[in-house]
C-alpha positions in Angstrom: -39.2 -10.4 -56.2 -38.0 -7.4 -54.2 -34.2 -6.8 -53.9 -32.7 -6.9 -50.4 -31.8 -3.6 -48.9 -28.1 -3.1 -48.8 -28.3 -0.6 -45.9 -29.2 -1.8 -42.4 -30.8 0.2 -39.6 -28.3 1.2 -36.8 -28.3 -1.0 -33.7 -29.0 2.0 -31.5 -32.2 2.8 -33.3 -33.3 -0.8 -33.2 -32.8 -0.9 -29.3 -34.6 2.5 -29.1 -37.5 1.0 -30.9 -37.6 -2.0 -28.6 -37.5 0.2 -25.6 -40.2 2.6 -26.9 -42.6 -0.2 -27.9 -42.2 -2.3 -24.7 -41.1 -0.5 -21.6 -42.3 3.0 -22.5 -45.5 1.6 -24.0 -46.6 -0.3 -20.9 -49.7 1.8 -20.2 -51.0 1.3 -23.7 -50.4 -2.3 -23.5 -52.2 -2.7 -20.2 -55.2 -0.9 -21.7 -55.2 -3.4 -24.6 -55.0 -6.6 -22.4 -57.5 -5.1 -19.9 -60.1 -4.7 -22.6 -59.3 -8.0 -24.5 -57.8 -6.3 -27.6 -54.6 -8.4 -27.8 -56.1 -11.9 -28.1 -56.0 -14.8 -25.8 -53.2 -14.9 -23.3 -50.3 -17.4 -23.5 -50.9 -19.1 -20.2 -49.4 -22.3 -18.8 -50.2 -24.3 -15.7 -46.9 -25.8 -14.3 -45.5 -27.6 -11.3 -42.4 -29.6 -10.6 -44.0 -33.0 -10.9 -47.4 -33.7 -12.4 -47.6 -33.0 -16.2 -49.3 -34.4 -19.3 -52.9 -35.4 -19.0 -53.3 -33.9 -15.5 -52.1 -30.5 -16.5 -54.3 -30.6 -19.6 -57.3 -31.4 -17.5 -56.6 -28.5 -15.1 -56.2 -26.2 -18.1 -59.7 -27.2 -19.2 -61.1 -27.0 -15.7 -60.0 -23.4 -15.2 -60.5 -22.4 -18.9 -57.1 -20.7 -19.0 -57.0 -21.1 -22.8 -59.9 -18.7 -23.1 -58.6 -15.8 -21.0 -58.1 -12.6 -23.1 -58.4 -9.8 -20.5 -56.7 -8.9 -17.2 -59.9 -8.9 -15.1 -60.7 -12.5 -16.1 -57.2 -13.5 -15.2 -57.5 -11.9 -11.8 -60.8 -13.9 -11.2 -59.3 -17.2 -12.2 -56.1 -16.7 -10.1 -58.3 -15.7 -7.1 -60.5 -18.8 -7.6 -57.5 -21.1 -7.9 -55.9 -19.5 -4.8 -59.0 -20.2 -2.8 -59.5 -23.7 -4.0 -55.9 -24.5 -3.2 -56.0 -22.8 0.2 -55.4 -25.1 3.2 -58.9 -24.2 4.6 -60.8 -25.3 1.4 -58.6 -28.4 0.9 -59.1 -29.4 4.5 -62.9 -29.2 4.1 -62.9 -31.3 1.0 -60.5 -33.8 2.6 -62.8 -34.3 5.6 -65.9 -34.7 3.4 -64.2 -37.7 1.8 -62.1 -39.3 4.5 -64.0 -38.2 7.6 -60.8 -37.2 9.4 -58.6 -34.1 9.7 -55.5 -33.6 7.6 -52.3 -34.4 9.4 -50.6 -31.0 9.0 -47.2 -32.6 9.6 -47.6 -34.5 6.3 -49.6 -31.8 4.4 -47.6 -31.0 1.2 -44.6 -32.8 2.5 -42.4 -35.6 1.0 -43.2 -39.0 2.4 -40.6 -41.7 2.0 -43.2 -44.5 2.3 -45.1 -43.4 -0.8 -44.0 -44.1 -4.3 -44.5 -41.9 -7.3 -46.2 -44.8 -9.1 -49.0 -44.9 -6.4 -49.6 -41.2 -6.8 -49.6 -41.1 -10.5 -51.9 -44.1 -10.8 -54.6 -42.0 -8.9 -53.9 -38.8 -10.7 -53.6 -39.9 -14.3 -56.1 -42.8 -14.2 -58.5 -42.0 -11.4 -61.6 -43.5 -13.0 -59.8 -46.8 -13.7 -58.5 -46.7 -10.1 -62.0 -46.2 -8.6 -63.5 -48.9 -10.9 -60.8 -51.3 -9.7 -61.8 -50.7 -6.1 -65.5 -51.1 -7.1 -64.7 -54.5 -8.6 -62.6 -55.5 -5.6 -65.6 -54.8 -3.3 -68.0 -56.6 -5.5 -65.9 -59.7 -6.2 -64.4 -60.1 -2.6 -67.8 -59.2 -1.0 -66.0 -56.8 1.3 -68.3 -55.7 4.2 -68.0 -52.0 4.4 -70.3 -51.4 7.4 -68.1 -53.7 9.5 -64.9 -53.0 7.7 -61.9 -54.5 9.3 -58.6 -54.2 7.3 -57.0 -57.2 9.1 -59.7 -59.6 8.0 -58.8 -58.9 4.2 -56.2 -61.1 2.5 -52.6 -59.9 2.6 -52.6 -58.5 -1.0 -55.7 -56.5 -0.5 -54.4 -55.2 2.8 -51.2 -54.1 1.1 -53.0 -52.3 -1.8 -55.4 -50.5 0.5 -52.5 -49.4 2.8 -50.6 -48.1 -0.3 -53.5 -46.1 -1.4 -54.4 -44.4 2.0 -50.7 -43.5 2.6 -50.5 -41.2 -0.4 -52.8 -38.8 1.6 -51.7 -36.8 4.7 -53.5 -38.9 7.3 -52.2 -39.8 10.8 -51.3 -43.5 10.9 -53.7 -44.0 13.8 -56.5 -42.8 11.6 -55.7 -44.5 8.3 -58.1 -47.4 8.7 -61.0 -45.1 9.7 -60.2 -42.8 6.8 -60.1 -45.8 4.5 -63.5 -47.1 5.8 -65.1 -43.7 5.2 -63.7 -43.5 1.7 -65.0 -47.0 0.9 -68.4 -46.2 2.2 -68.6 -43.4 -0.4 -67.5 -45.9 -3.1 -70.1 -48.4 -2.0 -72.8 -45.6 -2.2 -71.8 -45.1 -5.8 -72.2 -48.8 -6.4 -75.7 -48.7 -4.8 -77.0 -45.6 -6.7 -80.3 -46.4 -8.3 -79.7 -44.8 -11.8 -79.1 -45.8 -15.4 -75.6 -46.8 -16.5 -74.7 -43.4 -18.1 -75.7 -41.5 -14.9 -73.7 -43.9 -12.7 -70.7 -43.5 -14.9 -70.9 -39.8 -14.6 -71.1 -40.1 -10.8 -68.0 -42.3 -10.8 -66.1 -39.9 -13.1 -67.0 -36.9 -10.8 -66.0 -38.7 -7.6 -62.7 -39.9 -9.3 -61.9 -36.3 -10.3 -62.4 -35.2 -6.7 -60.0 -37.8 -5.4 -57.4 -36.9 -8.1 -57.7 -33.2 -7.4 -57.5 -33.8 -3.6 -54.3 -35.6 -4.1 -52.8 -32.9 -6.2 -53.8 -30.3 -3.7 -52.3 -32.1 -0.7 -49.2 -33.4 -2.4 -45.8 -31.7 -2.1 -46.1 -30.8 -5.8 -48.8 -28.3 -4.9 -46.1 -26.0 -3.3 -44.7 -25.4 -6.8 -48.1 -25.0 -8.5 -48.2 -21.8 -10.6 -49.6 -20.1 -13.7 -47.1 -18.8 -16.0 -47.9 -15.9 -18.4 -45.6 -15.3 -21.4 -45.0 -12.0 -23.2 -43.4 -11.4 -26.6 -42.2 -8.6 -28.9 -43.5 -8.5 -32.4 -41.0 -9.2 -35.1 -41.8 -6.2 -37.2 -42.6 -3.4 -34.7 -41.0 -4.8 -31.5 -44.3 -3.9 -29.8 -45.0 -5.9 -26.6 -47.8 -8.5 -27.0 -49.2 -11.7 -25.5 -49.4 -13.4 -28.9 -46.7 -15.9 -29.8 -47.3 -15.9 -33.5 -44.8 -13.8 -35.5 -43.1 -12.8 -32.3 -40.0 -13.4 -30.2 -40.1 -14.2 -26.5 -39.5 -11.3 -24.1 -40.3 -12.2 -20.5 -42.8 -14.0 -18.3 -44.8 -13.5 -15.1 -45.4 -16.3 -12.6 -48.4 -16.4 -10.3 -47.8 -18.9 -7.5 -51.0 -20.5 -6.3 -50.1 -22.0 -2.9 -47.4 -19.8 -1.6 -46.9 -16.1 -1.1 -45.7 -14.0 -3.9 -45.7 -10.3 -5.0 -49.2 -10.6 -6.5 -52.0 -9.8 -4.0 -55.4 -10.8 -5.0 -57.5 -8.9 -2.5 -58.6 -6.4 -5.1 -58.4 -6.1 -8.9 -56.9 -2.6 -8.6 -54.1 -3.7 -6.4 -53.5 -6.7 -8.7 -53.3 -4.5 -11.8 -50.9 -2.1 -10.2 -48.6 -5.0 -9.1 -49.0 -6.6 -12.6 -47.8 -3.4 -14.2 -44.9 -2.9 -11.8 -43.6 -6.4 -12.1 -44.0 -6.5 -15.9 -42.2 -3.3 -16.4 -39.3 -4.4 -14.1 -39.1 -7.7 -16.1 -39.0 -5.9 -19.4 -36.3 -3.5 -18.1 -34.2 -6.5 -17.0 -34.8 -8.2 -20.4 -33.8 -5.1 -22.2 -30.6 -4.7 -20.2 -29.7 -8.4 -20.7 -30.0 -8.4 -24.5 -28.3 -4.9 -24.7 -25.3 -6.2 -22.8 -25.3 -9.4 -24.8 -25.2 -7.4 -28.1 -22.0 -5.9 -27.0 -20.2 -9.2 -26.5 -18.3 -10.4 -29.6 -18.5 -13.9 -28.4 -22.1 -14.0 -27.1 -24.2 -17.1 -27.8 -26.3 -16.7 -31.0 -29.2 -18.8 -32.1 -30.5 -19.1 -35.6 -33.7 -20.9 -34.5 -35.8 -17.8 -34.5 -35.9 -17.3 -30.7 -34.6 -13.7 -30.9 -34.4 -11.0 -33.5 -31.0 -11.1 -35.3 -31.1 -7.3 -35.4 -30.5 -7.4 -31.6 -27.5 -9.7 -31.8 -23.8 -8.8 -31.9 -22.8 -8.6 -35.6 -19.5 -10.5 -35.1 -21.1 -13.2 -33.0 -23.8 -13.6 -35.6 -21.2 -13.8 -38.4 -19.3 -16.5 -36.4 -22.5 -18.6 -35.9 -23.4 -18.3 -39.6 -19.9 -19.3 -40.6 -20.2 -22.4 -38.4 -23.4 -23.4 -40.0 -22.1 -23.0 -43.5 -18.9 -24.9 -42.6 -21.1 -27.9 -41.8 -21.8 -28.1 -45.5 -18.0 -29.2 -45.7 -15.2 -27.6 -47.6 -16.5 -25.7 -50.6 -14.7 -24.9 -53.9 -14.8 -21.2 -55.1 -17.6 -22.1 -57.6 -19.6 -23.9 -54.9 -19.3 -20.8 -52.7 -20.8 -18.7 -55.5 -23.7 -21.2 -55.9 -24.4 -21.3 -52.1 -24.3 -17.4 -52.0 -26.8 -17.2 -54.9 -29.1 -19.7 -53.3 -29.0 -17.9 -49.9 -29.8 -14.6 -51.6 -32.7 -16.2 -53.4 -34.1 -17.6 -50.2 -33.8 -14.3 -48.3 -35.5 -12.4 -51.2 -38.6 -14.8 -51.3 
């Protein structure tokens, strides 16, 4: 068991190391992530509303857990940008509902739509489509001569709730509903085995779910977040979370304009470098200034290197933690001190 060093490295040299291995090392780091030499990126898909299962499905759909180089990241972002564009969404929308998107409702809040209605379609789209299939079958709804007013009041209410989650003019809601139900009826009439039919239902359900996500107000906040870290031992910048501390992040907005242009990879790479360097400089300045504050907030949860913390602030935080053990006798203090030393030497 090695003895703890009694001398500590000066704070200025620690910060110099951080600066040298992050900000001044940006070109070498870009070479690594451009050539897939730093491992899979730490990427997240986020929005301000839909989470859980839906986000997990989108992660799988775009394979963001398998991106380990800058060029593939560029391709995925460009693909997502196109798929979420108003033009692409409008085409998909018309293919299903047979009407144009009402632009006054596109990605806007609607007071007559509940979150429950939306989430039912998004989180359980297959169950939702199966429910409609069963309703058509049991109620013998005539799709060719569909008339919403001829349905019973409960069915009318449920169909109206469904169609209002999409940006459709009120005057075209019944037509859009009829066109949608025609496609559901086609699924019912497909002459194939059960497994193939289930797959068709699943694919159609996913299209409906994706379409709602892309037309809902939550799409405005849809983005891919990329996290960066600095290694615990060398302070070298990395995309790997293991044995590292969080440094900064980049956010790529999918449906609104941001600083990242996706017209060419070269332009994207240059902007990527510029924004990342600026973020790392801001991060460096923030922790440098924080280290000068005697009463700065210190966390012992492993979120930041203690070598970059203010010594007095760190001392106060450790004192608070130890005082939670209650008042100690002199002999108990010796015991606790010996145990802490043993733990740190392991």
